C-alpha positions in Angstrom: 0.0 0.0 0.0 1.3 3.4 -0.9 1.5 5.7 2.1 1.4 9.2 0.6 -0.6 11.2 -1.9 1.3 13.9 -3.8 3.1 15.0 -0.6 6.0 14.1 1.6 3.5 13.9 4.5 2.3 10.3 4.9 -1.3 9.7 3.8 -2.4 8.7 7.3 -1.1 12.0 8.7 -2.9 13.9 6.0 -6.1 12.1 7.0 -5.6 13.0 10.6 -4.9 16.7 9.7 -7.9 17.0 7.5 -10.2 15.7 10.3 -8.5 17.8 13.0 -8.9 21.0 10.9 -12.4 20.0 9.7 -11.0 20.6 6.2 -13.2 18.8 3.7 -11.2 20.2 0.8 -8.0 18.7 2.1 -9.8 15.4 2.7 -11.3 15.5 -0.8 -7.8 15.6 -2.3 -7.1 12.2 -0.7 -10.1 10.5 -2.3 -10.4 8.7 -5.6 -13.1 10.1 -7.8 -15.0 6.8 -7.6 -14.6 6.3 -3.8 -17.4 4.4 -2.1 -18.7 4.5 1.5 -21.4 2.4 2.9 -23.9 0.2 1.0 -23.9 1.7 -2.5 -27.1 -0.2 -3.3 -29.0 2.1 -1.0 -29.8 5.8 -1.1 -27.5 6.5 1.9 -24.5 4.9 0.2 -21.8 7.1 -1.4 -20.6 6.3 -4.9 -18.1 9.1 -5.5 -16.0 11.7 -3.9 -18.7 14.4 -4.3 -21.2 12.3 -2.4 -18.7 11.4 0.3 -17.8 15.1 0.8 -21.5 16.1 0.8 -22.2 13.4 3.5 -19.4 14.7 5.7 -20.7 18.3 5.2 -24.2 17.2 6.2 -22.7 15.5 9.3 -20.9 18.7 10.4 -24.0 20.8 9.6 -26.1 18.7 12.0 -23.7 19.5 14.8 -22.0 16.1 14.9 -18.3 16.6 15.9 -15.4 14.6 17.1 -11.7 14.1 17.1 -9.2 11.5 16.0 -8.1 9.1 18.6 -5.6 7.2 16.5 -4.4 6.7 13.0 -2.4 3.6 12.0 -1.4 2.4 8.6 -1.8 -1.3 7.9 -1.0 -3.6 5.0 -4.5 -3.1 3.5 -5.5 0.4 4.6 -5.5 3.1 7.2 -7.3 2.7 10.5 -8.7 5.9 11.9 -10.3 5.9 15.4 -12.8 8.6 16.0 -14.5 9.9 19.2 -17.7 11.4 18.1 -20.0 13.9 19.8 -23.6 13.4 18.7 -26.3 16.0 19.2 -29.0 15.1 21.8 -31.7 12.9 20.2 -29.7 11.5 17.4 -29.8 7.7 16.9 -26.1 7.3 17.7 -26.1 9.6 20.6 -24.7 7.0 23.1 -22.1 5.6 20.7 -19.1 7.9 21.0 -16.4 5.7 19.5 -16.2 4.4 16.0 -13.6 3.5 13.5 -13.1 4.1 9.8 -10.8 2.1 7.6 -9.6 3.9 4.5 -8.8 1.4 1.7 -6.0 2.8 -0.5 -5.2 2.1 -4.1 -3.1 4.1 -6.6 -2.3 6.7 -3.8 -6.0 7.5 -3.2 -8.7 6.4 -0.8 -11.0 4.2 -2.8 -13.3 2.9 -0.1 -14.4 4.0 3.4 -15.6 1.3 5.8 -17.1 2.0 9.2 -16.6 -0.3 12.2 -18.0 -0.1 15.7 -15.1 -2.1 17.2 -11.3 -1.7 16.9 -10.6 -5.4 16.4 -12.6 -5.7 13.3 -11.2 -2.3 12.0 -7.7 -3.5 12.7 -8.2 -6.7 10.8 -9.7 -4.9 7.8 -6.8 -2.5 7.7 -4.3 -5.4 7.9 -2.8 -4.4 11.3 -3.3 -7.9 12.7 
């Protein structure tokens, strides 16, 4: 797996920085045009970078926030631990921790996968 995208800064650190800065433009630069996220056979699934960025923008607009707890590069992808603050009354309000795994190909994130537990995320990223 390639660890950087058009920069001397490792891809995992660029992911961390984009999230910490809430910089959707910087995050978008890391995505393949045809990146997918979620079940693409449903309306909620994202089928390209425009849809992924729009989803993140909607999340931020709803007042959902958080911070990165860890970023680790594995053989298959990048594990990103997130501690999320959900607004009162949202379905995930009590679930503060989640993990994304960013699958990388040709120096771009081509798939985003969500996990509720670190063990499954670490396996998907190729850390164990």
